[in-house]
C-alpha positions as CSV (number, residue, x, y, z in Angstrom):
1,M,3.7,40.9,-42.0
2,F,1.5,42.2,-44.5
3,D,3.0,45.7,-43.9
4,Q,6.6,44.8,-44.8
5,A,5.0,43.1,-48.3
6,I,3.4,46.6,-48.9
7,K,6.7,48.5,-48.2
8,A,8.4,45.9,-50.5
9,I,5.6,46.7,-53.7
10,P,7.7,50.2,-55.2
11,N,11.1,48.1,-54.9
12,L,9.7,45.7,-57.2
13,F,9.0,48.2,-59.8
14,T,12.3,49.6,-58.9
15,L,14.0,46.1,-59.6
16,G,11.7,46.2,-62.7
17,N,13.5,49.3,-63.9
18,L,16.8,47.7,-63.6
19,L,16.2,44.8,-65.0
20,C,14.8,46.4,-67.9
21,G,18.0,48.4,-68.1
22,V,20.1,45.2,-68.0
23,L,18.1,43.9,-70.6
24,S,18.5,46.6,-72.8
25,I,22.6,46.4,-72.4
26,T,22.2,42.5,-73.1
27,L,19.8,43.2,-76.3
28,N,22.0,45.8,-77.3
29,M,25.2,43.6,-77.1
30,S,23.1,40.6,-79.0
31,G,22.6,43.5,-82.0
32,F,18.9,44.3,-80.9
33,L,19.0,47.8,-81.1
34,E,15.4,48.9,-81.2
35,L,14.6,46.2,-78.9
36,A,17.4,47.7,-76.5
37,S,15.8,51.1,-76.8
38,I,12.1,49.9,-76.1
39,M,13.5,48.6,-72.8
40,I,15.1,51.8,-71.5
41,F,11.7,53.3,-72.4
42,F,9.8,50.6,-70.3
43,S,12.2,51.7,-67.5
44,A,11.0,54.9,-67.7
45,T,7.8,53.6,-67.2
46,L,8.3,51.5,-64.3
47,D,10.9,54.7,-62.9
48,V,7.3,56.6,-62.7
49,L,5.5,54.3,-61.1
50,D,7.8,53.0,-58.2
51,G,7.9,56.4,-57.0
52,R,4.2,57.8,-57.3
53,I,3.3,54.1,-55.8
54,A,5.4,54.7,-52.8
55,R,3.6,58.1,-52.0
56,K,0.7,56.5,-52.8
57,L,0.9,53.8,-50.2
58,N,3.2,55.9,-47.7
59,V,6.3,54.0,-47.7
60,N,8.9,56.0,-49.1
61,S,12.0,54.9,-47.5
62,E,15.9,56.0,-47.9
63,F,16.8,52.3,-49.3
64,G,14.2,53.1,-52.1
65,V,15.8,56.3,-53.0
66,E,19.0,54.5,-53.0
67,L,17.7,51.7,-54.7
68,D,16.2,53.8,-57.4
69,S,19.7,56.0,-57.9
70,L,21.2,52.8,-59.0
71,A,18.6,51.5,-61.1
72,D,19.0,54.6,-63.1
73,I,22.5,55.0,-63.6
74,V,22.1,51.6,-65.6
75,S,18.9,52.2,-67.1
76,F,19.5,56.0,-68.2
77,G,23.3,56.1,-67.4
78,V,24.9,53.3,-69.0
79,A,22.2,51.5,-71.4
80,P,21.5,54.6,-73.5
81,A,25.3,55.6,-73.5
82,L,25.9,51.7,-74.9
83,L,23.0,52.1,-77.5
84,F,25.1,55.4,-78.6
85,H,28.4,54.0,-78.6
86,S,26.9,50.7,-80.5
87,I,25.6,53.3,-83.5
88,A,27.9,56.4,-83.9
89,A,30.8,56.4,-86.1
90,P,34.0,55.6,-83.6
91,S,35.9,59.2,-83.3
92,I,37.4,60.6,-80.3
93,L,34.5,62.8,-79.7
94,T,32.4,59.7,-79.7
95,S,34.4,58.0,-76.9
96,L,34.5,61.3,-74.8
97,A,30.5,61.2,-75.1
98,F,30.4,57.7,-74.3
99,I,32.5,58.3,-71.2
100,L,31.1,61.3,-69.8
101,F,27.7,60.7,-70.2
102,P,27.4,57.9,-67.6
103,M,29.7,59.7,-65.5
104,M,27.8,62.9,-65.6
105,G,24.7,61.0,-64.7
106,A,26.3,59.3,-61.7
107,L,27.3,62.5,-60.6
108,R,23.9,64.0,-60.8
109,L,22.6,61.2,-58.9
110,A,25.0,61.2,-55.9
111,K,24.5,65.1,-55.7
112,F,20.7,64.6,-55.9
113,S,21.1,61.7,-53.0
114,A,23.1,63.9,-51.2
115,K,21.1,67.3,-51.6
116,P,17.8,66.4,-52.2
117,T,15.5,69.4,-53.8
118,I,12.1,70.2,-53.1
119,G,9.7,71.2,-55.9
120,Y,12.3,71.2,-58.5
121,F,15.5,69.3,-59.8
122,K,19.0,70.8,-60.1
123,G,20.3,70.0,-63.1
124,L,18.7,67.6,-66.0
125,P,17.5,64.3,-64.1
126,I,19.3,61.2,-65.7
127,P,15.8,60.0,-67.0
128,A,15.2,63.2,-69.2
129,A,19.0,62.7,-70.4
130,G,18.7,59.0,-71.2
131,L,15.7,59.0,-73.0
132,P,16.3,61.4,-75.8
133,L,19.5,58.8,-76.7
134,A,17.1,55.7,-76.5
135,G,14.7,57.3,-79.0
136,M,17.9,58.2,-81.3
137,G,19.1,54.6,-80.9
138,F,15.5,53.5,-82.1
139,F,16.0,55.3,-85.2
140,S,19.4,54.3,-85.4
141,Y,21.0,58.1,-85.1
142,S,23.7,58.9,-83.2
143,N,25.0,62.6,-82.9
144,P,28.2,62.9,-79.9
145,W,27.3,66.7,-79.7
146,I,23.9,65.8,-78.4
147,T,25.3,63.3,-76.1
148,L,27.7,65.8,-74.7
149,I,24.9,68.3,-74.1
150,L,23.0,66.3,-72.5
151,A,25.7,65.0,-70.0
152,I,26.3,68.6,-69.3
153,L,23.0,69.6,-68.5
154,M,23.0,67.0,-65.8
155,V,25.5,68.5,-63.9
156,S,24.5,72.2,-64.8
157,P,22.9,74.8,-62.2
158,I,19.9,75.2,-64.3
159,K,16.4,74.5,-62.1
160,I,13.9,72.1,-63.7
161,K,10.5,72.4,-62.2
162,K,9.2,68.7,-60.7
163,L,6.3,67.5,-62.5
């Protein structure tokens, strides 16, 4: 019983990540853009902690990895894209960036789940792409070109060393 509770701890942090992502979307829809941005940063904190706690407790699991990816697509894919879309001037470029950002994030997460790498990331990790959009959103700044570049970097072949 105690072992099961210990195994659940990292997943609770992952669910907190997801909750912050959903709250970001809700706050965005209610017009609280700065708070929506802050929730994405809270998501990032919980995302870092869930992995570290799982490794520290030695309770890594395939379930936890998949749950983390699902939380990440909401918190660092959909929520930042919606924040960007709420601020950006309407245009075809804005629409393209809004659509491609979460799609490339999902592809990047699926690629990582199917073929994990050790010691490096292939493509920009989705939190590293979503956080700049959250920062821009906090200051009510949007740029469809930056959003598109971040989307493309997520599925690019570049290698980024893991911290």
